[in-house]
C-alpha positions in Angstrom: 138.6 132.3 54.2 139.0 128.6 56.1 143.2 127.3 55.4 142.3 128.5 52.2 139.8 128.0 51.1 136.5 129.7 50.8 133.4 129.0 52.6 130.5 129.8 52.4 128.0 129.9 55.4 123.9 130.0 55.9 123.8 130.6 59.3 120.3 130.4 61.8 120.8 130.6 65.4 117.9 130.2 67.7 119.4 130.6 70.5 117.9 126.9 72.2 114.7 129.2 71.4 111.4 128.1 72.0 109.0 129.7 69.0 111.8 127.1 66.9 111.5 124.3 67.8 108.3 123.7 65.7 110.8 123.8 63.1 113.4 123.2 64.6 113.9 119.2 63.1 113.8 120.8 59.0 117.4 122.9 59.8 118.5 119.5 61.7 117.9 117.8 59.0 118.8 120.3 56.1 122.5 121.6 58.6 125.2 120.3 57.3 126.8 120.8 60.5 126.0 122.4 64.8 127.2 124.8 67.1 126.3 123.5 70.4 126.3 126.7 72.2 125.6 126.7 76.1 126.3 129.9 78.6 129.0 129.0 81.6 127.0 130.7 83.7 123.9 128.8 82.9 123.7 125.0 83.9 120.8 124.9 82.0 121.7 125.7 79.1 124.6 123.5 79.8 121.9 120.4 80.4 120.4 121.0 77.4 123.7 120.3 74.6 122.7 117.3 75.6 119.5 116.5 74.2 119.9 118.6 70.8 122.6 117.0 70.4 120.4 113.5 70.9 117.9 115.3 68.4 120.3 116.0 65.8 121.9 112.6 65.5 118.1 111.1 65.2 116.7 113.3 62.9 120.3 112.3 60.9 119.3 109.6 61.4 123.9 108.7 62.6 125.5 108.0 65.1 128.0 110.7 64.7 127.7 113.8 62.7 129.8 118.1 62.6 129.2 119.7 66.1 131.2 121.7 68.7 130.5 122.0 71.7 131.2 125.7 72.6 130.9 127.3 75.5 130.1 131.1 75.9 130.7 133.7 78.6 134.0 133.7 79.2 134.9 137.1 79.8 131.9 136.1 83.2 134.3 133.9 85.2 132.8 134.8 88.2 129.7 133.9 87.3 130.8 130.7 86.2 128.2 127.4 86.4 129.5 125.2 84.3 133.2 123.9 85.2 135.6 124.6 81.6 136.5 120.4 82.9 132.5 119.6 81.8 132.5 121.0 78.5 135.6 119.0 77.5 133.6 115.9 78.8 130.4 116.2 77.0 132.7 117.3 73.9 134.3 113.6 74.4 131.7 112.1 74.9 130.0 113.1 71.5 133.5 112.7 69.6 133.6 116.2 68.7 135.3 119.3 69.3 135.3 121.6 72.2 136.1 125.8 72.6 135.2 128.9 75.0 134.4 131.6 73.7 133.2 134.9 75.0 130.4 136.7 72.4 131.6 140.3 74.5 135.0 140.1 73.9 135.7 138.3 70.0 137.9 135.4 72.1 137.5 132.5 70.1 134.2 133.3 67.7 135.8 132.7 64.4 137.9 130.0 65.5 134.5 128.6 66.3 132.8 128.7 63.0 136.3 127.4 61.1 136.3 124.7 63.0 132.8 123.6 62.4 134.0 124.2 58.8 137.0 121.7 59.4 134.4 119.7 60.7 132.3 119.8 58.4 135.0 119.1 55.6 136.6 116.2 57.7 133.1 114.7 57.7 132.4 114.9 54.4 135.2 113.5 53.0 135.6 110.5 54.9 132.1 109.8 54.1 133.4 110.4 50.2 135.5 107.9 50.4 133.5 105.9 52.3 134.4 105.5 56.2 131.6 107.0 57.8 132.1 107.7 61.4 135.6 107.5 60.8 136.1 111.5 61.1 134.3 111.6 65.1 136.6 108.5 65.2 139.9 110.2 64.7 139.4 113.5 66.2 140.8 114.8 69.4 137.5 116.5 71.5 139.3 118.9 72.0 139.6 122.4 69.5 143.0 123.0 68.1 144.6 124.2 65.2 144.8 122.4 62.2 145.8 123.2 58.7 144.3 120.0 56.7 143.3 119.5 52.7 139.7 120.3 52.8 136.7 118.3 50.5 134.4 121.0 49.7 132.6 124.3 51.5 130.5 124.2 53.9 126.5 125.6 53.3 124.1 124.9 56.2 125.3 125.8 60.3 123.5 126.3 62.8 123.8 127.6 66.1 121.7 125.8 68.9 
């Protein structure tokens, strides 16, 4: 349950691995939303996020699509290579939400998925109302807990 409505998620975690590259565009075609995850301890993983985002928009043939930028490994602050402000700025550039997580400490992991579901619902509601892209323009670029009326369930979330 997310915001008092059932959400069924079909999650594919490619971890950006090359063995998934041949199938990546198919997953992008069918995905309803995407968590773009990088490690705060890896500049390279952060740099790859832009490429994945561009590929999603190209495959979807859209200027905006539901995405949440996720900075993982927040428990490894002493090994940080990517600043929080950099993640927030990238999310702002994408018109997306941003959240820092720690899978190891189970910090904000559920919240990242919940926020993606909310973004998908907002996007679907805007599309149904004939206002494509309006959801992106009206949303702040950082993670916030909100409880809005939703428009349907989600079935395809992809973690890249």
